[in-house]
N, C-alpha and C positions, 0 to 999 in steps of 0.2 A: 358810455352807458354805465350807470351804477349797478351794483349787485342786484338790487330789487328789480330794476328794469330788465336785466338779463334773465332773472328767474321768471318773470312774467312772460318774456319772449319764449323761453324754454317750455313753460307750461302751455302756452297757446299752441306752439308747434306740436308738442306731444299729445295734447288733447285732440288736435285736428287729425293726427295720425291714428289715434285711438278710434275716433268717430269713423274714419275711413275704413279701418279694419272691421269695426262692428257692422257697418253697412254691408261690406263684402261678405262677411261670414254669415250674415243672416240668411242670404240666399242659399248658402251651402247647408245650413241647418235644416231648412225646409224651403223648397222652391216656390211655394205659394205665399210665403210669409216674409215680407220686407221687415226691416227694423221697426218702422212706424206701425205696421200691422201687429207685430209681436207686442209692442208697447201698448197698443190699444186693447188687444186681447187680455194682456196682463191687468190693465186697469179695470176692464169689465169683470174679470174674475175677482179681483180684490174688492170691488164695490158691490158685487152681486148684481150688476147691471145698471145702466144709466141711459140718459138720452144722448143723442149725438151732440146736441148743444153743450151738454155737460162735459163731454170729451174735448170739444173745441176749447171751452173755457179752461179746463184743467191743464191742457198742454199749450195754451196760448196759440192755438192754430186757427187759421181761417176756416169758417164753416164749410166752404166749398172743398177744402183739402180733406177735412174729416168726412164729408159726404162721399167723396170719391173712394176713400179708404173703406168706409162702411159698406158701400156698394160692392166693392171687390170682395170683402169678407163675407157678405151675404151670398154673392155668386158662388163662392167656394164652400158655402154651407157651414161656415165656421161660427157665424152669429145669426141670430134671428130677432125679429121685432115682436114684442109682446105688448099687449095693452097693460098699462100701469094699473094695478088693482086699486090704487088710491085715487087716481084721476083717469077715467076712461078716455079722456081726450088725448092723453099722452102715450106715445109708444116708447118702450124701454128696450134697449139693445141688450141681449144676453147671449152668452156662449151656448152653442149647441153641444151635443155630446162629442161630435167630431172636433169642434173648437177646443173643448176642454182637453181632449186626448192629445191633440197636436200641440197645444200650449204646454202641456206637461212634458211631452217628448222634447220639444225645443228647449224648454227651461232646463231639463236634465242635461241635455247636450251642452248647453252654455255653461252650466255649473261644472261639468266635467272638464271642459276646455279651460275655464278659469283655474280650476284646481291644478291642472297639469302645468299651466303657465306660471302659477305662483307656488309650485311645489317646493322649491328650494328657498323660499322666503322664510325667515324666522317669524314666529308668531307675533313678536312685538312689532315687526315691520308691517305685517298684515293688519294688525289692530290700528296702527298709526295711519296707514294708507286708507283704511275704511273710514276712520274718523275724519280725515282730511276731505275725502270725497263727500261724506255726509255734510260737513261744514260748508264746502263749496256749493253743493247743490241746494242746501237750505238758503244760503245767502243769495244765490242766483234766482231762486224761486221768489224771494221776497223783494228783489230789486224792482224799482219802478220801471215802466217800459222805456223811458228815455235813457236811463242808466244802462239797461240791457243793450239797447241799440248802439249806444256810443262806446260801450265797453268799460264804463266807469264803475 
């Protein structure tokens, strides 16, 4: 195995470990909020609200997956459906006051946890790590579906 292949193997293994920890810690941050739910709430906050189909498209998720997540968030009274003022046939998902409050609490807890975990990193390392994550996620978001599935 050459150095590049070894690095890719290390990256894949470490990203899998990161994802596993992120999923596990989501439940500790708030029992009603899975990592997917947290992500959906964050997008609704950033976008000011959107349709469930927009969430599915944005995250490249199956509509039924998003539908289940949305239903759970509605039952928890963290989001609500409102009529789109521009098109009364469309329902827009928006955060409730409780959803906004819980999202802020969980975001703050996550921020504190990251700061603690990265406290001894030099600023230059943090900047490089942040830049690499942005670069990776930007490339991953722009990859065609076949390349995403095959890992190319």
